[in-house]
N, C-alpha and C positions, 0 to 999 in steps of 0.2 A: 506494500498500500505506500512506503514511504517513496519509492522511485515514481511511482503514477501520479502521488499530490510533487512530488519534485518537477517529475515532467511539466504537468501543466504548470504550475508556477513558473518555471521558466515559459513553457510558449505563449504563456497568457502575458506576458507582458513585453514577451515578443510581439504579438500582436496589436495588443494593448498602444504600443508605442511606434507601431506602423498605422495602424489606424487614426493614432490623435497626428501625425507627420501626413497620411492623406488627408485628412481633417483642414489643418492648417492649413495646406498648398490649395486644399480647393476655397479657402476662404471662409466656411462655416465658422460662424459663431461659437458655438456649443460643441468646438472639437475638446474639449476636454472632457466633457459629459460621455463622450462616444468611444474615445480610449478608457476612462472607467468603466464604463459598458462592456465594450467587449471583454476585457480584463476580467471583469464579474464571470460573462457568459462562459469565457474558457476556461475561467476558477473552478465555477460549477459544475460543468461538462468533467472535470478531472474529476473531482470529488467522487460527482456520481459513480464515474468507469473503475472509481476503487472500491467506493459501496459494491458494484455491483459481482466483481473479481472476489469479496469477503460474503457474496450471496445473501447481503443481506437488503439489495436493492434489486432486488430482481425483478425484470421486467420497464424498471423506473423510466431506464432511456424510450422505448417505444411509446412510453406514455406521454414523455416529456416531448418527444417529436412527433407525434400525432396532435397535440395540444397546441404547440408554437407554429405546428407547419397548418394545422386548419386557421387558427388566426393569422396567420399573414392571409391565407387564402381569400380569407373573409374580410377582411381590409382592404385588399386589393380589389375585391369585385365591388365594396360601398363606395370605392372612389372613384372608380371605371363607372359606378352607375350612377354620381352624382356630377362626376365631369362629361358628362355626355349626354345629360339630359335634356339638355338646347338642341343637339343634334340629332339625334333619335325625334325631340317632336316636331321640329320642322320638318325631317325625312318621312315620318308618316303624315302629317298636313298634305306635304304635295302627294304622297301617296295618295291617300283617302280623295282630296280635291281632284287627281287625274291631272295635275299638271307634271308630270315627268319630265324628264328632256329627251325627246327624242334624237337617234343617233343620224348624221346625214351619210354617213356610211350604209351602203345597201351589201349584204352577202350575197353573194352567186353562186 
C-alpha cells in the first residue's frame, strides 16, 4: 500500500503542476484551483486503488467511474440542450412553416 500511495502522491504532484502550468499559459484565472483539483483527484484515485488491493474498497472504482462519467455526460447534454435551444427553435419554425431553402442544384 505504501508504494501505491507514494506513486500516487508523486503522480498527483506532477500532474497538478502540469495542469497549473497549462492553465496559467491559457490565461485562466482559476489556475491554482485547477491544479489543486487535479492533485486531489489523482491522489484519491491512488488511495482508492490501494484500498482495492487490500480488498477493502471492492468495486469502488467501478462505482466512482460510473458516477463521474454519468455526471459528465449529463452536464454535456444539458449544456448542449441549453446552448442549442435557439437554433433548434428556428429550425423547427422553418420546418413547420414550410420555409425550407430549396437547392439550385438538380440531381440527374
